[in-house]
Backbone of each chain as ProteinMPNN parsed JSONL, in Angstrom:
{"seq_chain_A": "XXXXXXXXXXXXXXXXXXXXXXXXXXXXXXXXXXXXXXXXXXXXXXXXXXXXXXXXXXXXXXXXXXXXXXXXXXXXXXXXXXXXXXXXXXXXXXXXXXXXXXXXXXXXXXXXXXXXXXXXXX", "coords_chain_A": {"N_chain_A": [[1.269, -1.373, 0.167], [2.094, 1.123, 0.778], [3.7, 1.239, -1.416], [2.488, 2.117, -3.314], [1.352, 4.871, -2.683], [3.941, 6.354, -3.054], [4.279, 5.769, -5.526], [2.473, 7.248, -6.415], [3.116, 9.476, -5.643], [5.625, 9.952, -6.692], [5.047, 10.256, -9.652], [3.823, 12.588, -9.507], [5.478, 14.318, -9.423], [6.736, 14.139, -11.254], [4.658, 15.145, -12.963], [4.609, 17.586, -12.01], [7.381, 18.363, -12.752], [7.337, 18.302, -15.652], [5.062, 20.515, -16.09], [6.465, 22.544, -15.572], [8.434, 23.239, -17.706], [6.873, 23.27, -19.593], [5.345, 25.849, -19.025], [7.769, 27.332, -19.54], [8.097, 27.262, -21.694], [6.191, 27.707, -23.408], [6.297, 30.63, -22.477], [8.442, 31.545, -23.613], [7.674, 31.026, -26.092], [5.478, 33.036, -25.786], [7.206, 35.36, -26.084], [9.137, 34.824, -28.247], [7.358, 34.502, -30.702], [6.368, 35.858, -33.577], [4.207, 37.751, -34.044], [0.716, 38.548, -33.372], [-1.689, 37.069, -32.87], [-0.043, 34.504, -33.301], [1.415, 34.512, -31.239], [-0.499, 34.663, -29.603], [-0.731, 31.109, -29.417], [1.329, 30.466, -27.71], [0.779, 31.425, -25.439], [-1.43, 29.478, -25.158], [-0.464, 27.67, -24.616], [0.899, 27.85, -22.466], [-1.398, 27.888, -20.762], [-2.768, 25.803, -21.124], [-1.396, 23.404, -21.307], [1.034, 23.952, -19.576], [-0.363, 25.069, -16.891], [-2.508, 23.095, -16.727], [-0.684, 20.733, -16.143], [0.417, 21.29, -13.887], [-0.981, 21.604, -12.272], [-2.289, 19.076, -11.821], [0.149, 17.741, -11.088], [-0.047, 18.803, -8.57], [-2.506, 18.214, -7.403], [-1.829, 15.354, -7.293], [-0.048, 15.187, -4.878], [-1.138, 16.427, -3.183], [-2.437, 16.698, 0.331], [-4.725, 16.648, 1.623], [-8.158, 16.204, 1.391], [-9.503, 18.831, 1.068], [-8.331, 20.397, -0.076], [-7.373, 19.114, -2.49], [-9.675, 19.109, -3.387], [-9.828, 22.21, -3.631], [-8.357, 22.539, -5.527], [-9.257, 21.235, -8.043], [-11.313, 23.075, -8.055], [-9.848, 25.685, -8.915], [-8.59, 24.271, -11.327], [-10.803, 24.022, -12.786], [-11.97, 26.534, -13.071], [-9.885, 27.879, -14.451], [-10.156, 26.77, -16.951], [-12.525, 27.557, -18.091], [-12.35, 29.864, -17.987], [-9.726, 31.096, -19.302], [-9.743, 30.135, -22.468], [-11.872, 32.005, -22.792], [-11.106, 34.204, -22.286], [-8.663, 34.654, -24.025], [-10.005, 34.547, -26.36], [-11.817, 36.109, -26.428], [-9.724, 38.476, -26.774], [-8.948, 37.81, -29.539], [-10.942, 38.352, -30.863], [-11.304, 41.138, -30.289], [-8.411, 42.092, -31.55], [-8.719, 41.349, -34.147], [-11.345, 42.618, -34.828], [-10.321, 45.924, -34.246], [-8.315, 45.398, -36.756], [-5.89, 44.744, -36.462], [-3.59, 43.147, -38.318], [-2.705, 40.168, -39.198], [1.094, 38.247, -39.687], [0.661, 36.449, -41.705], [-1.704, 36.58, -42.714], [-1.393, 38.691, -44.108], [0.132, 38.327, -46.328], [-1.424, 36.695, -47.505], [-3.679, 38.213, -48.746], [-4.128, 39.798, -51.131], [-3.731, 42.972, -52.372], [-6.202, 45.312, -53.256], [-7.451, 46.043, -56.064], [-8.381, 48.704, -57.197], [-9.795, 51.544, -55.343], [-12.547, 53.029, -55.336], [-14.236, 54.008, -53.231], [-12.642, 55.174, -50.441], [-11.848, 57.649, -52.27], [-14.426, 59.146, -52.788], [-15.128, 59.474, -49.827], [-13.217, 61.206, -49.002], [-13.238, 63.308, -50.822], [-15.684, 64.173, -49.518]], "CA_chain_A": [[-0.141, -0.004, -0.22], [2.914, 2.855, 0.851], [4.207, 1.726, -2.387], [1.545, 3.123, -4.503], [1.48, 6.016, -2.447], [5.249, 6.294, -3.444], [4.241, 5.835, -7.034], [1.937, 8.216, -6.91], [3.807, 11.167, -5.296], [6.689, 10.068, -7.931], [4.302, 10.352, -10.852], [2.881, 14.091, -9.006], [6.652, 15.308, -9.301], [7.22, 14.494, -13.204], [3.932, 16.063, -13.891], [5.327, 19.365, -12.065], [8.575, 18.986, -13.747], [7.01, 18.687, -16.82], [4.5, 21.441, -16.301], [7.067, 23.645, -15.411], [8.857, 23.374, -18.648], [5.521, 23.732, -20.175], [5.223, 26.931, -18.978], [8.772, 27.977, -19.751], [8.564, 26.932, -23.531], [4.833, 28.653, -23.387], [6.203, 31.897, -22.378], [9.024, 31.55, -24.826], [6.903, 31.64, -27.192], [4.716, 34.293, -26.151], [7.944, 36.429, -26.245], [9.728, 35.089, -29.25], [6.611, 34.542, -32.269], [6.321, 37.144, -34.529], [2.843, 38.17, -34.513], [-0.389, 38.216, -31.847], [-1.898, 35.615, -33.146], [0.749, 33.475, -32.847], [1.464, 34.593, -29.503], [-1.85, 33.609, -28.38], [-0.495, 29.875, -29.13], [2.317, 30.441, -26.644], [-0.464, 31.961, -24.158], [-2.504, 28.558, -24.639], [0.543, 26.573, -23.825], [0.979, 28.179, -21.211], [-2.738, 27.897, -19.927], [-3.578, 24.262, -20.91], [-0.433, 22.403, -20.794], [1.833, 23.809, -18.327], [-1.153, 24.93, -15.596], [-3.318, 21.701, -16.188], [0.22, 19.441, -15.687], [1.353, 21.684, -12.155], [-2.174, 21.418, -11.347], [-2.462, 17.558, -11.856], [1.13, 17.401, -9.988], [-0.066, 19.471, -7.031], [-3.295, 17.181, -7.287], [-1.419, 13.834, -6.898], [0.835, 15.607, -4.337], [-2.007, 17.075, -2.107], [-2.148, 15.943, 1.648], [-6.006, 16.685, 2.155], [-9.204, 16.351, 0.313], [-10.048, 19.788, 1.123], [-7.111, 20.688, -0.911], [-7.748, 18.737, -3.65], [-10.707, 20.272, -3.957], [-9.347, 23.696, -4.059], [-7.006, 22.594, -6.79], [-10.028, 20.896, -9.021], [-11.835, 24.455, -8.712], [-8.987, 26.338, -9.907], [-8.135, 23.981, -12.824], [-11.797, 24.265, -13.718], [-11.928, 27.973, -13.476], [-9.141, 27.764, -15.613], [-10.337, 26.282, -17.885], [-13.366, 27.791, -17.942], [-11.797, 31.291, -18.457], [-8.752, 31.091, -20.092], [-10.344, 30.11, -23.848], [-12.944, 33.101, -23.285], [-10.61, 35.507, -22.238], [-8.246, 34.521, -25.122], [-11.121, 34.431, -27.569], [-11.979, 37.727, -26.691], [-8.851, 39.04, -27.306], [-8.223, 37.761, -30.366], [-11.717, 39.191, -31.394], [-10.645, 42.429, -30.394], [-7.351, 42.655, -32.373], [-9.544, 41.386, -35.27], [-12.249, 44.13, -35.28], [-9.729, 46.815, -34.717], [-7.674, 45.59, -37.708], [-4.484, 44.169, -36.517], [-3.345, 42.217, -39.116], [-1.703, 38.859, -39.051], [1.876, 38.187, -40.403], [0.619, 34.93, -42.73], [-2.844, 36.762, -43.627], [-1.218, 40.298, -45.262], [0.653, 37.65, -47.314], [-2.466, 35.838, -48.528], [-4.704, 38.635, -48.915], [-3.953, 41.155, -51.825], [-4.517, 44.383, -51.967], [-7.428, 45.933, -53.733], [-6.463, 47.712, -57.325], [-9.131, 50.146, -57.528], [-10.575, 52.296, -54.419], [-13.239, 54.317, -54.716], [-15.278, 54.389, -51.735], [-12.145, 56.469, -49.874], [-12.048, 59.302, -52.763], [-15.708, 59.651, -52.21], [-15.204, 59.885, -48.306], [-11.861, 62.225, -48.995], [-14.104, 64.462, -51.166], [-16.666, 64.566, -48.797]], "C_chain_A": [[0.917, 1.351, -0.06], [3.344, 2.047, -0.354], [3.415, 1.994, -3.704], [1.322, 4.337, -3.939], [2.966, 6.589, -3.069], [4.953, 6.609, -4.584], [3.62, 7.605, -7.337], [2.343, 9.471, -6.524], [5.441, 11.09, -6.774], [5.934, 10.545, -9.229], [4.054, 12.217, -10.646], [4.369, 14.708, -9.308], [7.114, 15.535, -10.684], [6.298, 15.12, -13.422], [4.389, 17.482, -13.646], [6.504, 19.504, -12.882], [8.184, 19.3, -15.123], [5.806, 19.98, -17.21], [5.33, 22.461, -16.09], [7.874, 23.842, -16.424], [7.832, 23.315, -19.638], [5.372, 25.105, -20.266], [6.544, 27.763, -19.482], [9.134, 28.458, -21.068], [7.28, 27.755, -24.323], [5.352, 30.075, -23.44], [7.352, 32.576, -23.182], [8.559, 31.693, -26.014], [6.246, 32.85, -27.292], [5.896, 35.678, -26.181], [8.586, 36.139, -27.635], [8.904, 34.866, -30.664], [6.484, 36.112, -32.44], [4.622, 37.787, -34.39], [1.588, 37.761, -33.115], [-1.076, 37.015, -32.076], [-1.402, 34.196, -33.187], [1.252, 33.545, -31.501], [0.614, 33.848, -28.568], [-1.313, 31.584, -28.438], [0.197, 29.848, -28.22], [1.584, 30.727, -25.173], [-1.122, 30.366, -23.834], [-1.567, 27.42, -24.359], [0.694, 26.432, -22.476], [-0.338, 27.651, -19.952], [-3.412, 26.619, -20.021], [-2.968, 23.405, -20.494], [0.603, 22.831, -18.944], [0.633, 24.357, -16.578], [-1.825, 23.721, -15.497], [-2.225, 20.64, -15.589], [0.524, 20.066, -14.118], [-0.156, 21.425, -11.738], [-2.625, 20.221, -10.803], [-1.313, 17.573, -10.907], [0.719, 17.956, -8.881], [-1.381, 18.471, -6.734], [-2.878, 16.34, -6.482], [-0.635, 14.195, -5.052], [-0.103, 15.951, -2.658], [-2.367, 16.105, -0.588], [-3.768, 15.999, 2.023], [-6.924, 16.195, 0.986], [-9.468, 17.59, 0.241], [-8.875, 20.998, -0.104], [-6.854, 19.779, -2.569], [-9.064, 18.936, -4.337], [-11.053, 21.296, -4.538], [-8.672, 23.57, -5.614], [-8.362, 22.3, -7.956], [-10.805, 21.974, -8.973], [-10.988, 25.304, -9.592], [-8.911, 25.638, -11.167], [-9.737, 24.29, -13.639], [-12.141, 25.595, -13.883], [-11.281, 28.296, -14.655], [-9.55, 27.679, -17.2], [-11.501, 26.601, -18.651], [-13.275, 28.97, -18.87], [-11.227, 31.868, -19.036], [-8.819, 31.436, -21.505], [-11.428, 31.485, -24.138], [-12.104, 34.042, -23.274], [-9.383, 35.707, -23.78], [-8.627, 35.067, -26.593], [-11.392, 35.942, -27.976], [-11.138, 38.814, -27.189], [-8.077, 39.255, -28.923], [-9.619, 38.551, -31.241], [-11.612, 40.748, -31.573], [-10.075, 43.045, -31.321], [-8.455, 42.28, -33.365], [-10.276, 42.561, -36.106], [-10.984, 45.418, -35.145], [-8.69, 46.812, -35.403], [-6.363, 45.586, -37.323], [-4.285, 42.888, -37.249], [-1.993, 41.23, -39.084], [-0.261, 39.122, -40.055], [1.156, 37.8, -41.736], [-0.699, 36.065, -43.556], [-2.639, 38.234, -44.479], [-0.375, 39.269, -46.207], [-0.514, 37.236, -48.251], [-3.659, 36.851, -49.15], [-4.432, 39.659, -49.983], [-4.608, 42.185, -51.821], [-5.519, 44.658, -53.099], [-7.316, 46.502, -55.052], [-7.11, 48.63, -56.847], [-9.801, 50.411, -56.322], [-11.397, 53.14, -54.716], [-14.218, 54.696, -54.23], [-13.811, 55.377, -51.263], [-11.849, 57.777, -50.628], [-12.786, 59.74, -52.631], [-15.699, 60.318, -50.824], [-14.017, 61.01, -48.14], [-13.081, 63.646, -49.449], [-14.692, 65.11, -50.252], [-16.256, 65.263, -47.596]], "O_chain_A": [[0.677, 2.419, -0.622], [3.681, 3.222, -0.499], [3.819, 2.038, -4.866], [1.015, 5.151, -4.809], [2.741, 7.6, -3.734], [5.27, 7.747, -4.927], [3.994, 8.58, -7.988], [1.918, 10.488, -7.073], [5.966, 11.976, -7.448], [6.545, 11.43, -9.828], [4.125, 12.98, -11.609], [4.275, 15.927, -9.453], [7.632, 16.525, -11.2], [6.593, 16.02, -14.208], [4.556, 18.356, -14.498], [6.715, 20.484, -13.596], [8.558, 20.309, -15.721], [5.647, 20.365, -18.368], [4.862, 23.524, -16.496], [8.354, 24.961, -16.243], [8.3, 23.324, -20.777], [5.269, 25.646, -21.367], [6.323, 28.92, -19.839], [9.867, 29.341, -21.515], [7.317, 28.268, -25.441], [4.938, 30.782, -24.358], [7.374, 33.781, -23.435], [9.021, 32.433, -26.883], [6.233, 33.607, -28.262], [5.496, 36.838, -26.285], [8.656, 37.14, -28.348], [9.535, 34.991, -31.713], [6.501, 37.106, -31.714], [4.374, 38.495, -35.366], [1.675, 36.923, -32.217], [-0.926, 36.019, -31.369], [-2.011, 33.128, -33.135], [1.449, 32.56, -30.789], [0.678, 33.085, -27.604], [-1.594, 30.879, -27.468], [-0.224, 28.975, -27.461], [1.889, 30.261, -24.075], [-1.325, 29.975, -22.685], [-1.953, 26.343, -23.903], [0.664, 25.507, -21.664], [-0.24, 27.237, -18.797], [-4.356, 26.274, -19.309], [-3.352, 22.622, -19.625], [0.73, 22.295, -17.843], [0.916, 24.001, -15.434], [-1.862, 23.161, -14.401], [-2.573, 19.808, -14.75], [0.85, 19.28, -13.228], [-0.299, 20.944, -10.614], [-3.186, 20.105, -9.713], [-1.68, 17.412, -9.744], [1.297, 17.445, -7.922], [-1.257, 17.861, -5.672], [-3.199, 16.27, -5.296], [-0.79, 13.366, -4.156], [0.23, 15.758, -1.489], [-2.513, 14.883, -0.625], [-4.04, 15.189, 2.909], [-6.518, 15.861, -0.127], [-9.809, 17.818, -0.92], [-8.978, 22.11, -0.621], [-6.117, 20.098, -3.502], [-9.364, 18.914, -5.53], [-11.901, 21.559, -5.392], [-8.582, 24.395, -6.523], [-8.49, 23.195, -8.791], [-11.274, 22.106, -10.103], [-11.281, 25.607, -10.749], [-9.151, 26.31, -12.17], [-9.837, 24.686, -14.8], [-12.675, 25.86, -14.96], [-11.786, 28.82, -15.649], [-9.293, 28.337, -18.208], [-11.644, 26.085, -19.76], [-13.782, 29.151, -19.977], [-11.573, 32.963, -19.479], [-8.322, 32.458, -21.978], [-11.746, 31.919, -25.246], [-12.178, 34.856, -24.194], [-9.326, 36.749, -24.434], [-8.027, 35.653, -27.495], [-11.311, 36.633, -28.991], [-11.527, 39.799, -27.818], [-7.28, 40.069, -29.391], [-9.352, 39.281, -32.196], [-11.767, 41.416, -32.595], [-10.496, 44.028, -31.931], [-9.309, 43.167, -33.373], [-10.106, 43.132, -37.183], [-10.747, 45.891, -36.256], [-7.884, 47.725, -35.221], [-5.622, 46.428, -37.832], [-4.713, 41.791, -36.889], [-0.787, 41.458, -38.987], [-0.295, 39.931, -40.983], [1.04, 38.575, -42.685], [-0.644, 36.313, -44.761], [-3.446, 38.752, -45.252], [-0.299, 39.881, -47.273], [-0.545, 37.4, -49.47], [-4.487, 36.396, -49.939], [-4.588, 40.756, -49.446], [-5.75, 42.394, -51.414], [-5.395, 43.83, -54.001], [-7.021, 47.697, -55.035], [-6.582, 49.434, -56.079], [-10.557, 49.485, -56.026], [-11.072, 54.275, -54.368], [-15.003, 55.555, -54.631], [-13.858, 56.488, -51.792], [-11.633, 58.829, -50.025], [-12.633, 60.914, -52.293], [-16.139, 61.45, -50.624], [-13.976, 61.654, -47.091], [-13.559, 64.546, -48.757], [-14.492, 66.299, -50.004], [-17.102, 65.694, -46.813]]}, "seq_chain_B": "XXXXXXXXXXXXXXXXXXXXXXXXXXXXXXXXXXXXXXXXXXXXXXXXXXXXXXXXXXXXXXXXXXXXXXXXXXXXXXXXXXXXXXXXXXXXXXXXXX", "coords_chain_B": {"N_chain_B": [[10.709, 18.239, -2.771], [12.936, 19.605, -3.92], [12.05, 19.734, -6.699], [9.646, 21.254, -6.245], [10.917, 23.5, -5.836], [12.443, 23.896, -7.873], [10.261, 24.019, -9.97], [9.075, 26.683, -8.844], [10.987, 28.265, -9.514], [11.363, 27.784, -12.35], [8.386, 29.424, -12.991], [8.936, 31.832, -12.133], [11.098, 32.524, -14.133], [9.745, 32.164, -16.764], [7.721, 34.485, -15.757], [9.569, 36.464, -16.25], [9.802, 36.192, -19.049], [7.264, 36.912, -19.775], [6.54, 39.349, -18.824], [8.526, 41.064, -20.196], [8.047, 40.526, -22.985], [5.144, 42.24, -22.103], [6.338, 44.492, -21.956], [7.501, 45.148, -24.105], [5.789, 44.74, -26.605], [4.202, 45.571, -29.546], [1.531, 45.978, -29.939], [-1.679, 46.834, -28.222], [-3.184, 44.888, -27.574], [-1.396, 42.87, -27.331], [-0.167, 43.285, -24.994], [-2.11, 42.951, -23.465], [-2.279, 40.38, -23.887], [-0.029, 39.603, -22.953], [-0.84, 40.302, -19.947], [-2.621, 38.678, -19.435], [-1.511, 36.117, -19.285], [0.57, 36.425, -17.23], [-1.197, 36.933, -15.378], [-2.178, 33.917, -15.132], [0.343, 32.815, -14.566], [0.715, 33.595, -12.098], [-1.054, 32.503, -10.624], [-0.888, 30.265, -10.78], [2.222, 30.013, -9.436], [1.258, 31.086, -6.873], [-0.334, 28.598, -5.942], [2.024, 27.105, -5.944], [4.131, 27.892, -4.242], [2.388, 27.882, -2.239], [1.865, 25.211, -1.403], [5.442, 24.489, -1.415], [5.509, 25.882, 1.106], [4.067, 24.697, 2.727], [1.933, 25.242, 3.413], [-1.187, 24.81, 2.635], [-2.785, 26.553, 2.172], [-3.123, 29.003, 0.706], [-4.03, 28.2, -1.927], [-6.799, 29.634, -1.569], [-6.182, 32.158, -2.284], [-5.468, 32.016, -4.806], [-7.158, 30.972, -5.964], [-9.527, 33.146, -6.007], [-7.569, 35.105, -7.396], [-7.329, 33.763, -9.99], [-9.958, 34.279, -10.495], [-10.399, 37.032, -10.424], [-8.401, 38.069, -12.365], [-9.714, 37.298, -14.865], [-11.893, 38.818, -14.938], [-10.664, 41.128, -15.177], [-8.865, 40.993, -17.079], [-11.254, 40.862, -19.216], [-12.443, 43.614, -18.634], [-10.593, 45.316, -19.328], [-10.214, 44.856, -22.221], [-13.255, 45.538, -22.793], [-12.776, 48.48, -22.303], [-10.883, 49.202, -24.154], [-12.477, 48.792, -26.484], [-14.689, 50.365, -25.973], [-14.37, 52.708, -24.948], [-15.561, 53.595, -22.428], [-15.772, 52.153, -19.301], [-18.518, 52.142, -17.892], [-21.142, 53.099, -18.77], [-22.644, 52.817, -22.146], [-21.233, 53.873, -24.829], [-22.986, 54.594, -27.424], [-25.08, 54.47, -26.182], [-26.203, 57.186, -25.119], [-27.482, 60.59, -24.872], [-26.142, 62.446, -26.028], [-23.787, 61.978, -27.398], [-25.554, 61.419, -30.067], [-26.521, 63.396, -30.599], [-24.681, 65.348, -31.334]], "CA_chain_B": [[10.976, 19.394, -2.372], [13.55, 20.424, -5.183], [11.192, 19.671, -7.479], [8.839, 22.092, -6.258], [11.837, 25.07, -6.082], [12.546, 24.113, -9.518], [8.96, 24.887, -10.6], [8.838, 27.931, -8.615], [12.069, 29.339, -10.855], [10.757, 28.233, -13.786], [7.345, 29.964, -13.165], [10.025, 32.959, -12.456], [11.8, 32.68, -16.026], [8.131, 32.54, -17.112], [7.178, 35.492, -15.462], [10.642, 37.188, -16.679], [9.949, 36.288, -20.838], [5.889, 37.374, -20.09], [6.71, 41.053, -18.425], [9.228, 41.161, -21.162], [6.365, 40.692, -24.202], [4.196, 43.187, -22.038], [6.999, 46.123, -22.58], [7.718, 45.101, -26.105], [4.469, 44.265, -27.125], [3.882, 46.367, -30.34], [-0.215, 46.585, -29.951], [-1.959, 46.837, -26.66], [-3.166, 43.59, -27.136], [0.128, 41.594, -26.922], [0.092, 43.637, -23.73], [-3.348, 41.999, -22.464], [-2.454, 38.806, -23.67], [0.784, 39.172, -21.87], [-0.665, 40.244, -18.695], [-3.641, 37.54, -18.851], [-0.573, 35.269, -19.296], [1.144, 36.503, -16.061], [-2.2, 36.433, -14.179], [-2.079, 32.605, -14.903], [1.509, 32.777, -14.144], [0.617, 34.115, -10.906], [-2.395, 31.504, -10.03], [0.054, 28.957, -10.356], [3.061, 30.645, -8.604], [0.77, 31.069, -5.441], [-0.578, 27.299, -5.758], [2.837, 26.147, -5.997], [4.438, 28.202, -2.898], [1.476, 26.658, -1.049], [2.78, 23.483, -1.325], [6.063, 24.862, -0.946], [5.801, 26.077, 2.127], [3.952, 23.417, 3.606], [0.581, 25.813, 3.63], [-1.765, 24.908, 1.458], [-4.112, 27.101, 2.107], [-2.625, 30.158, -0.422], [-5.284, 27.618, -2.532], [-8.123, 30.021, -1.615], [-5.804, 33.222, -2.738], [-5.152, 31.401, -6.385], [-9.117, 31.153, -6.927], [-9.669, 34.455, -5.72], [-7.278, 35.652, -8.646], [-8.131, 33.358, -10.97], [-11.349, 34.965, -10.915], [-10.135, 38.523, -10.48], [-7.824, 38.333, -13.702], [-10.536, 37.294, -16.021], [-12.259, 39.926, -15.089], [-9.929, 42.396, -15.352], [-8.984, 41.355, -19.03], [-12.668, 41.107, -20.035], [-12.85, 44.994, -18.578], [-9.502, 46.108, -20.46], [-11.051, 44.971, -23.865], [-14.339, 46.55, -23.008], [-12.538, 49.692, -22.415], [-10.692, 49.582, -25.654], [-13.681, 48.681, -27.505], [-16.001, 51.327, -25.913], [-13.59, 54.055, -24.267], [-15.884, 53.602, -21.065], [-16.066, 50.953, -18.372], [-19.65, 51.834, -17.301], [-22.064, 53.574, -19.665], [-22.299, 52.284, -23.293], [-21.21, 55.511, -25.392], [-24.319, 54.877, -28.32], [-26.538, 54.667, -25.628], [-26.26, 58.514, -24.707], [-28.179, 61.382, -26.317], [-25.361, 63.692, -26.234], [-23.43, 61.653, -28.673], [-26.263, 61.077, -31.172], [-27.072, 65.082, -30.975], [-23.185, 65.307, -31.959]], "C_chain_B": [[12.155, 20.051, -3.509], [12.485, 20.445, -6.251], [10.402, 20.967, -7.405], [9.392, 23.632, -6.963], [11.935, 24.962, -7.478], [11.189, 24.552, -10.293], [8.599, 26.361, -10.272], [9.924, 28.692, -9.476], [11.838, 28.989, -12.26], [9.469, 29.25, -14.08], [8.215, 31.59, -12.974], [10.388, 33.512, -13.854], [10.614, 33.029, -16.399], [7.433, 34.159, -17.248], [8.278, 36.48, -16.104], [10.025, 37.858, -18.245], [8.618, 37.164, -20.678], [6.143, 38.666, -20.267], [7.621, 41.73, -19.666], [8.409, 41.592, -22.383], [5.609, 41.894, -23.891], [5.227, 44.587, -22.288], [7.227, 46.254, -23.653], [6.535, 45.543, -26.716], [3.833, 45.905, -28.199], [2.409, 47.42, -30.383], [-0.566, 46.056, -28.382], [-2.502, 45.357, -26.501], [-2.506, 42.66, -27.46], [0.254, 42.051, -25.563], [-0.964, 42.905, -22.706], [-3.237, 40.87, -22.869], [-1.257, 38.397, -22.852], [0.43, 39.39, -20.325], [-2.032, 39.263, -18.464], [-2.377, 36.345, -18.47], [0.154, 35.405, -18.181], [0.284, 36.259, -14.924], [-2.22, 34.929, -13.985], [-0.921, 31.855, -14.314], [1.178, 32.679, -12.303], [-0.71, 32.761, -10.103], [-1.436, 30.317, -9.518], [1.579, 28.715, -9.749], [2.133, 30.19, -6.793], [0.236, 29.928, -4.947], [0.857, 26.822, -5.31], [3.974, 26.55, -4.61], [3.499, 27.857, -2.049], [1.609, 25.643, -0.32], [4.202, 23.413, -0.659], [6.103, 24.997, 0.517], [4.999, 25.147, 2.928], [2.159, 24.277, 4.273], [-0.508, 25.943, 2.887], [-3.198, 25.588, 1.144], [-4.635, 28.771, 1.422], [-3.615, 29.409, -1.55], [-6.22, 28.735, -2.84], [-7.741, 31.66, -2.789], [-5.871, 33.142, -4.348], [-6.199, 31.463, -6.725], [-9.333, 32.214, -7.09], [-8.841, 34.926, -7.181], [-7.299, 35.292, -9.624], [-9.15, 34.3, -11.63], [-10.968, 36.372, -11.268], [-9.313, 38.772, -12.338], [-8.723, 38.042, -14.841], [-11.188, 38.465, -16.276], [-11.587, 40.797, -15.169], [-9.368, 42.296, -16.861], [-10.116, 41.696, -19.906], [-12.642, 43.013, -19.718], [-11.754, 45.472, -19.047], [-10.029, 46.062, -21.284], [-12.138, 46.024, -23.755], [-13.742, 48.137, -23.091], [-11.652, 50.255, -23.514], [-11.982, 49.699, -26.286], [-14.248, 50.152, -27.11], [-15.237, 52.685, -25.432], [-14.346, 53.835, -22.905], [-15.948, 52.424, -20.181], [-17.74, 50.813, -18.453], [-20.944, 52.124, -18.791], [-21.211, 53.078, -21.161], [-22.034, 53.61, -23.992], [-22.078, 55.989, -26.458], [-25.361, 54.999, -27.373], [-27.04, 56.334, -25.027], [-26.438, 59.227, -25.111], [-27.103, 62.3, -26.434], [-23.981, 63.27, -27.773], [-24.097, 61.855, -30.084], [-26.976, 62.399, -31.56], [-25.561, 65.432, -31.876], [-22.773, 65.008, -33.586]], "O_chain_B": [[11.956, 21.226, -3.815], [12.144, 21.583, -6.574], [10.437, 21.743, -8.36], [8.961, 24.418, -7.807], [11.544, 25.858, -8.226], [11.207, 25.415, -11.171], [8.025, 27.128, -11.045], [9.611, 29.717, -10.082], [12.07, 29.746, -13.202], [9.404, 29.843, -15.157], [7.978, 32.444, -13.828], [10.081, 34.544, -14.449], [10.338, 34.229, -16.394], [6.918, 34.774, -18.181], [7.736, 37.487, -16.561], [9.829, 39.013, -18.624], [8.635, 38.192, -21.355], [6.085, 39.241, -21.354], [7.373, 42.88, -20.028], [8.159, 42.754, -22.703], [5.289, 42.657, -24.802], [4.77, 45.612, -22.793], [7.203, 47.324, -24.26], [6.383, 46.633, -27.267], [3.274, 46.915, -27.769], [2.163, 48.602, -30.62], [0.002, 45.244, -27.652], [-2.307, 44.706, -25.475], [-2.987, 41.607, -27.88], [0.805, 41.246, -24.812], [-0.763, 42.452, -21.579], [-4.014, 40.058, -22.368], [-1.189, 37.348, -22.212], [1.13, 38.861, -19.462], [-2.449, 39.128, -17.314], [-2.406, 35.769, -17.382], [0.605, 34.298, -17.889], [0.585, 35.69, -13.875], [-2.272, 34.522, -12.825], [-0.955, 30.753, -13.766], [1.449, 31.752, -11.539], [-0.835, 32.491, -8.908], [-1.276, 29.724, -8.451], [2.084, 27.603, -9.591], [2.378, 29.33, -5.948], [0.157, 29.841, -3.722], [0.895, 26.133, -4.29], [4.573, 25.642, -4.033], [3.896, 27.473, -0.949], [1.52, 25.302, 0.86], [4.428, 22.677, 0.301], [6.767, 24.173, 1.146], [5.522, 24.861, 4.005], [1.49, 23.938, 5.25], [-0.857, 27.045, 2.464], [-4.156, 25.381, 0.399], [-5.678, 29.423, 1.483], [-4.111, 30.294, -2.249], [-6.538, 28.964, -4.007], [-8.474, 32.151, -3.647], [-6.27, 34.078, -5.041], [-6.445, 31.99, -7.81], [-9.408, 32.602, -8.256], [-9.594, 35.11, -8.137], [-7.3, 36.131, -10.525], [-9.209, 34.847, -12.731], [-11.235, 36.819, -12.383], [-9.725, 39.522, -13.224], [-8.427, 38.624, -15.885], [-11.201, 39.085, -17.339], [-12.353, 41.751, -15.307], [-9.386, 43.219, -17.674], [-10.141, 42.43, -20.894], [-12.848, 43.699, -20.719], [-12.064, 46.628, -19.335], [-10.601, 47.11, -21.585], [-12.115, 47.101, -24.351], [-14.236, 48.928, -23.895], [-11.61, 51.451, -23.806], [-12.454, 50.802, -26.566], [-14.23, 51.04, -27.962], [-15.796, 53.747, -25.703], [-13.514, 53.917, -22.002], [-16.387, 51.491, -20.854], [-18.299, 49.807, -18.892], [-21.386, 51.268, -19.557], [-20.009, 52.964, -21.4], [-22.768, 54.525, -23.617], [-22.205, 57.189, -26.702], [-26.427, 55.549, -27.648], [-28.164, 56.533, -24.566], [-25.767, 59.3, -26.141], [-27.408, 63.166, -27.253], [-23.526, 63.965, -28.682], [-23.497, 62.309, -31.059], [-27.762, 62.551, -32.495], [-25.594, 65.751, -33.065], [-21.592, 65.005, -33.933]]}, "name": "protein", "num_of_chains": 2, "seq": "XXXXXXXXXXXXXXXXXXXXXXXXXXXXXXXXXXXXXXXXXXXXXXXXXXXXXXXXXXXXXXXXXXXXXXXXXXXXXXXXXXXXXXXXXXXXXXXXXXXXXXXXXXXXXXXXXXXXXXXXXXXXXXXXXXXXXXXXXXXXXXXXXXXXXXXXXXXXXXXXXXXXXXXXXXXXXXXXXXXXXXXXXXXXXXXXXXXXXXXXXXXXXXXXXXXXXXXXXXXX"}
């Protein structure tokens, strides 16, 4: 029976270490990628991989069931709120006209623009 | 124990990287994204530090921080969109008359 608890503890520590690596790589992606829509990928790694693995590791290491309930609650709140916040940021950036690096290449510029001339004349 | 210390160290490194992005970010949305990530990192750091110090009561603070982080991000985005936090600008009559 004690061996099972030992295995659970080792798995918890391994999950904590992997989550720490995920957090570092996600933050590195947030710093190094070239565009806001690409940086959201790094932020998503921190929110899912890093937070999920760290909270799971802490859940396996938790000494009491009330601590486990709090950890599950934190994980539930993060799972519910972080995609919503990222979606809101992406939609706000898109609506306010921030172009991605790849979308600028894919979208050819229109040759004739009659509308801005009429607006400028008015 | 040392794994918890390594995890805290990794969270600190991630803090530095995310704060650098928040300082460099060309558009305001980059800064909002970096601040949102910093909030998630703070939640994780509070939780890990509670285990590191042997006081898991810190998880309550992490829970509140997760909620406030989400509300703060949505509030900042709404401020960017409408210019105010309370009243919708199109609902006031002064803007329509002007």
